[in-house]
N, C-alpha and C positions, 0 to 999 in steps of 0.2 A: 604355306601356301593357305590362304583364305578363300572359302567359297560361300557365296551368300546366293540363296534363292528367293526370288520375288514373285509371288503368285499373282497372275493377272488373268483376265477372261481370254479364252481360246481365240475369239473373233478379234480382239484387240493385237494378239501377237501376230496371227495370221496376216493382218492388215500392214502391221509394222514390217514383217519379213517380205512383203511385195513379191517382187520376182524370184526370191530365194525359196519360196513354198509353193508347191511341194518340191522336195529335193529332186535334182535331175537324175536320172537312171545312171548307175554307176557311181555316184558320189558317194563319199565317205561321211557316216553319220554316227553319232554317239548317243548310247542309251544311258542317260543319267542314273547311276545305280540307287542313290538315295531318294528318288521321285517315284511317284506311281506312274503307270503308263499312260495316264490322262492329264498328269500336271502340264501346265502352261504357265508361262512368265518369263523370267530372266534370271540368268545365272551370271553372278558377278565374280571373277576370279583375279585374286590379287596375290601376287608372289613377290615376297622380300620389299625391296624398296621402289620395284617397277610399279606404274600406275596399273590400276585395275583394268580388265576387259570385261565386257557384257555381251553374253550370246543369248538369243532368243531361244526358248524351249517350246515345242508343241508336242503334245502327247508324249512327254519324258523324252523327246528326241532333241539333240542340237544338231542342226542342218547345217552345211557350208553357208556363210552369209559375209557381209561388209567387215565383220570384226576380225575376220581371218579364217583359217582353217579350224576346224573344230577342235577344241582342246583336249588334252590328254588327261582327264582326271583320274586320280588314283582310283582303281577299282571299277571304273565305268567300262562298259563295253563298247568298243569301236567296231563299225561293220562298214564294207564296201557293199552298197546296194548293187543287185544284179543289174546287168545293163539294161534290162527290160523292165524295171521295177521303179517305182517312187512311192514314198511313205504317204498314201492318202489315210492310211491306218498304220498303226505301229507295225514294224516289220517283224516278220517271223521265219526262223529257220536261217539265219543268216551266218555265214563264215566269219570270225572275228578278223579284222583287218591287221596285217603286220604292223609293228611299230617301225618306224623309220629311223634311220641313223641319226637324222636330225633331231629327233625328239629329245629334248631336255628336261622334262618335266621331272621335278624330284619325286 
């Protein structure tokens, strides 16, 4: 698996996310472990011979978006947001989301 991060201004990323930001309460989000809490841009993920997918990153988080559910990158922290919360700031004190049986990330 190859992961590439492209840094971009936060306001650009938020505008590209449109209705996907902020994440809705109860959504699954991913904290990208190799990025700071203020990093914004795009994370491109390529696995094997499959074409790569790119997810927007805001404040070090990947939120659900049109590219599909958040990717499960090795070592990253995946959280279910509380039903009454959305990440206008990086989430704190969240319980890790369980990996699903369909997760096939190597």
